N, C-alpha and C positions, 0 to 999 in steps of 0.2 A: 504494500500500500504506500503510495507516494504522499508527500506532505500536503498537496492540494486536496487529495481525497480525505485525509485525516481532518483537515480544517473544515471541509464541507460536512463531514460526518458529525463533528462536534457542533457546528453551526446549526444543522438541521435537527439534531437531537435536542439542543437547548431551545430552538424555536418551537418545536412541538410541545415541550413542557410549558414554556412561557405563554404560548397562545391559548393553552387550555387551563391555565392557573387562574382561578377566581380569587384574586388578591384581596386582602382585607381593605376596608374603606380607607384607612390611614395611608396605606401604601399607594392606593389609586390616587388619592389627593396629592401626595408627595410627588409621584411620578408625573402627573399632569402639570403641577406647578413647576417642577424642575424642567420639563420639556418646554413649557411656555417661557420660562426664564431664559432658556437657551435659544429661543426664537430671536433674541437680540436685545430686548429691553434691559436685561440684567447688565449687559456689557455697556450699553448706552448710559445706564445709571452709574456704573463704575467710572466711565469716562468723565461724567459730570462731577462725581465725587473727587476725582483726581484734580480737575480744574479748580474746584472750590477749596479743597483741603489738602492737596497733594504736596505742599511744601516746596522747597527749592528745586527738587528734581521732577516736578510735575510735568514739565514739557517733555523731558526725556522719557519718563514713564509712559506718558500718553503716546509719544512717537513709537516707542517699542511695542506697546500693545496694539495700536492701530496698524502698524506695518506688518506685524505677525498675523493679525486677523485678516488683513487684506490679501496677503500672500496665500494664506490658508484657504480663503474663499476662492481665489483663482485656481489653486491647486485642486480642490475637491470638485469644482465644476468641470475641469478638464478630465480628471480621472473618472468621474461618474459617466461622462459621455463616452469615454473610451471603453469602460468595462461593461456598462449596461446591465449590471446585476439587478435582478428583481428583488423587491423588498419582501420581507417575511409576510407582511399584511396582504400582499398581492398573491402569495402562494397559498396561505392558509388563513381563514378568517380568525380574528381574535375574539375571545369569548366575552370581553367586556369593553375593550377600548374601541371607541368610534372616531378617534382622531384621524384626519386625513393627512397623508404625507405631503410635505412641501414641494416635492418633485417626484419624478418617476423612478429614479434609480437609488440603489442602496449603498454601494461601495464607493468611497468610504463615508463615514458619518460626518457631515458638515457641521452639525451641532457640536459634536465632540471635538473636531478640529478647532472650531472657534473657541469652545470652552477652555481648552488647554492652551491655545495660542494667546488667549487673554490672561489666563491664570499664571502662567510661568513668568512673564515679565512683571506682572503686578506683585508676585511673591518676591521677586528679586529686588524690586524697589521698595516694597512695603512688607517686610518679613512678618510684621505683627499681624498681618491679615491672612497669613498662610493657611491656618486651619479652616477658616471660613471659606476662602477661595477654593481650596482643594475639595472641601465638602460640596460646594456648588458644582464644580467641574465633574466630580465623580457622580453626583446626582443626575446631572444632565446626561452623562454617558450611560448610566444605568437605565434612565428613563427611556432612552431610545430603544433599548433591548426589551424592557418590560412592556412597552406600548406597541411592540411589534413593528417598529419602523426600521430596525436594523438587526443584522446578525452580530454575534459576538466579535467576529473578525473585523467587521466594518468599524466597530467602536474601538477595538484595540489598535487598529491601524490609524484611525482618526486621532486617538490620544497620542500615539507616537509621532505622527506628522505635526500635530499642534504643539506638542512639547518641543520637538526639534526646532520648529519655526520660532517658538517663544524664546528658546535659548539663543538662537542665532540673532534675534532682535535684541536681546539683552547684550550680547557680545558687541553688536554694532552700536547700540545707543548708550550703553552704560559707560 
């Protein structure tokens, strides 16, 4: 069995479990809030927070965050069009989530790329926010799987891409 087959096997096994799991109400609310936060408003709010309260490095932090997010957005749009992987919600209906995906394709997770591309630079400039930012990024990533928008591999690759772009932005802007 090659690595691609193993990844697909794990992805589909997890997808079947998640799509059929009737999660408790608190998990449903958390996942929907996390995915909606990952739609962009959370990162816009963080950008506003930086401008208002970011201290002497606010423009560097904002530049690092925005450049990594912008690069991540361009990257995931190109990769999605090239791979054209179907989303889990298009393969098997979800037992409770009725959210519609923002686009047609699954790989990689744009929400996850953006979450980590924003989180890494902000943690570098504002280490006191690390726990909250990492919690938000992980929640966004998890929500994409739980809500049937992405496979595990989509999210893992998105987190890796976003983190790498975030660290590159820190290296350039710091």
